[in-house]
N, C-alpha and C positions, 0 to 999 in steps of 0.2 A: 662762464666757468666751464672748463673742459671736463671730460669724463673722469680723469684720474684726480683732478682737484675735488670733484664731488665725492669720489670714493674716500679721499683723505678726510674730508669734512665729516662724512657720515660715520667714519670709524675713529674719530679722534678720541672717543671714550676708551677704546682698547689701547691706542697708542699711549695715552696717559697712564693707564694701568701698567703697561710695559715699562715705562720710564720709572715708575715707582716700585717696581718689583725688587725684593731684597737682594736677589742675585745681581741684577743690574746695578743697584745702589752699591753692592759690595765691590763691583768692578771699579766704580768711581772712588770708593773709599780705600781701595787696595786691600781688602780683607774679605776673603771667601774661604769657606771650609774646603780642605783638600778633597774630601769625598764628593762634594758637589761639583767641583771642577772636573774630577775624574769621570763622574757620571756624564757631565756635559760633553766632554771631548769624545768619549766612547760613542755617544749617540750622534753627535754632530758629524763625526767622520763618516758614519754610514748615511746620515741624512744628505750630506753633500755629494756622496757617491750617487744617491738616487736623484738628486737635483740635476747632476750632469746628464743622467739618462733621460730625464724629462726634458731638458734642453734639447737633447737629440730627437725626442719625439716631436717637439715643437718645430725643430728644423725640418723634419719629414713632412710636416703639414704646411710649410712655408711655400708661398706661390711665386717668389722671385729671389734672385740671387742676393739682393741686398739683405733681405731678411734671413736667408740661409747663412750669409756671412756674419750677421749679428749673433746668431745662436752659436756658431762655430767659435767666435771670439770669446763668448761668455763661458763656454765649456773650458777653454784654455785658461781663463782667469780663475775659475774654481779649482782646476787641476793643479795649476802652478803657483798661484798667489795666495789663495785663501787658506793655505796651511799655515801661513805666518802667524795669525792669531792663535791657532792651536799650539804652535811651538811656544809662544809666550806663556800660555797657561801651563804647558808641560814643564817649562823651566821653573815656573813658580812652585809647582808641587814636587819637583825633582823626580819626575817619571818620564821615561822615553816615550816619544810619540808612537813609535812602533808597538809598544806594549799596550796601547789603548785602542788599537785597531782590530777589527774583526769580531767585535762582541755583539751579542744579541741585542735587538732593539727593545727598550722599555716601552710600555703601552702607548704613551703619548707620541713618541717619535714614530712608532709603527703606524699609528692612526694618521699622523700628519703626512707621511710618505704615501699611504694608500689614498688619502684624500687627493693629493696632487696627481697620483697615477690614474685615479678614476677620471679626472678631467682630461688628462693627457690621452687616455685611451678612448674615451667615449665622447669627449667634448670638442669644441672648436678651438682654433688658435686663440681666440679671445678668452675663452675659459681657461686655457693653459696659462696665459699671461696673467689673468686675474688671480689664479692660484699661486703663481710664482712670485709676483711682484711684492707682496708684503715682506718677504725675507730680506731682500736688499734694502727696501725702503725703511723698515723698522730699524735695521742695524745702522743705516746711515744716520737716522735721527737719534738713535742711542748715542752714537759717537759724538754727534754735535752737542747733544744735551750734556754729556759727561765732560766734554771740553769746556763748555760754558759754565757748568756748575762747579767743577773741581779744578779747572785750569792745571792739569797735571804737567809736571816737569819730567825730564828723562829719568829722574830717580824714582818715579812712581812705578810700582811693580807691574802695572798693566798699561804703562805708557804705549808700548808697541800695539797692543790690542785696540786701545781707544783711538790712537792716531790712524791706525789702518782703516777703521770704519768711518772716521770723520774725514778721510782723505778724498780728494777730487776723483780718484779712480772709482770709488764706490758711488759717489754722486753722479758720475758720468753714466755708469751702468743703470742706475735708478732712473735718470732722466731719459735715457735712450729707450728703456723698457716702457716708461710712461708714454713717450711719444709714439711708440709702436702701437700700444694699446689704444691711445686716443685716436689715432688715425684709423685703426681697425674698427672701432666702435661707431664711427661716423656712418657706417653702412649696416650696423647690426639691427636685427629685429627687436621689438620690445621684449619678446620672450628671452632672447639671448642676453639682453641687458640685465634682466633679472638673474639669469644663471651666472653671469660674470660677477655681479654684485655679491651674490651668495658665495661664490668661490673665494672672492677677495676677503669678505668678512670672516669666513670660517678660517682662512689662513691666518688672518690677524689674531683671531682667538687662539689658534694653535701655536702661534709665536709666543703668546703669553704662557700657554700651557707648557711649552718646551722649557722656558725658564723655570717654571714651577716644578716640572719633572726633574730637572737637574738639582734644584735647591733642596727638594725633599728626597732625592735619590730614589725616585719612583721605581717600583718593580712590579712584575706580575704577581697576583695574589698567591699563586702556587707555581713554583718553578721546577722543571725537570728537563732532562735531555730527551728530545724526540728521536726515536730510533728510526733509521731509514726504512727498515723492513716492517714497520708496524702497519 
């Protein structure tokens, strides 16, 4: 059993919780509150912006052109392709995508981004991969689970979203990232193994929290505008 297979087995409890989350189930059933979708897209737009920056930080820590090319391609995928599921959600709620951009992060999304940034800034390439991998991997499996459970047709309101994440392009990204991490971890110290396992599990936990954040329309307990001159 390779390293990422072990990670998946160790974190199956969280994967199952994600599959059972009411927001994810709502995608399959084609019924989600407009407010929850709005909250999700606002946060996910900013999350994906951060994800691209972290890819860039991983690129800077890469030791060969092949790995540099990998992260360059993945930045392009997020920038040019991963807006399609957002557009599906926006069409469903009748709000323009542009109107949901540039909003402050709710607590969970803020925490998730800072968790990944921490590993990107102070950790190894293995830690960065461990922190990043749960995002594409859980979405791939969500797409597969929803296809299997609901077998959506083109008439399904979230057919574009489900088929996007169940598609081979997301599978390819996940497998490539897994291969990169598996090869890297062959030479990792026992201490680094523990750090990567911790980064991966926390990101899995935060994937569940992200769905919960959107479903409950999570906000900070007290909101106000922060003035630049304070």
